[in-house]
Phi, psi and omega in degrees: 000133183230134179241117173275125182198190177214138189304328185266354179289121180289330178293317176293325178301316178305313183292321178300320178297314180300316178298318181293318179297328179271357178069031182262131177274150178208159173265119179281138174238114184279132173239104187285103183292327181292336179261003178076018182296340180293341180261000179289164184299320184296312183281333176299330177287340179270315186237114177299333180270354184058041181233147168257153006270160166230130178250128172255126180213128176054039177082002181249146174257135180236140186237162177070121191302314182291326175294323177296317180295322175297320178299314180300322179296323181279321184279330182228075193290346182242136350288150184286146174256348178239142177291166183279325184294131183302319179296315181293324176298318178296321178300312182297316179299320182293326176294316179295320181290329176303318178285309190287334184249331185261330183255302190301316183300326181286344181245012177295143180307326178298321179289314181298319179294326177291319180298317181276329182274288185293321183267351174073022178289150178281170177298323177296318178299319180299316180294321177298317177302310182300309183297320182301310185286326175296313182294323178297313180294317180293331177298314178293318181294317178300316181301317181290312183296325182282336188253337185274134187293340182284345177294147178218223175298328179243188183301326179221105179074204188248018173234137179293147182204208190304313183292326178294328176299328179276323185293311189300315177298326180290324175294319178300318177296320179299318177296319182299323181262015172058043173281130178286116182258019182299333181274005187233064185295326181290318176300316180295320180297313180294318178300317180298320178296322180292307188290350174282347183269145184301318180299322178291323178294320179296327182274351187297147182306317184292348181256013179269152181300332182262012181298142180242000000 
């Protein structure tokens, strides 16, 4: 199993957490996004979108972090990252999608670089943009995690799973860009419970071979 990623990519971070929670070993292949290696000939042959992560397993290439995590859940079902009940599975997926579809795309480096480059926004404008979308998404996520009975020590119950794989990288990004998370105590509590665990520590950006 081979994972193409970059230590700072939150999408690759999600997949690393899922792999670590399932106890799956992989060979990391670094694609330095800051140096534009994703657009080089070698990686273009791997990823038509020039995006990380890409997981190679059993001769197949898999794209898009949540689709990769779904594959891991089906191909390597133990320990499970999704609950068995269909309603609960939908809940967990919706929490993960709130992060992966509503927050992350608006704060992706490609978007931020376009905002400051093509649109001429200042660095202050870029940070305001970043903070706005994180706080908007986290406001909805906090409301759900704090009010829904299925929440527990983690996003769903008392075992880390699919939604936590999405949450932790987004919190890490928020810290990196100095977003004030004071209004999100449930998110902070769940994140703290996650990052105290060895699989999350193993997957953390600062513990990757290509960390800078």
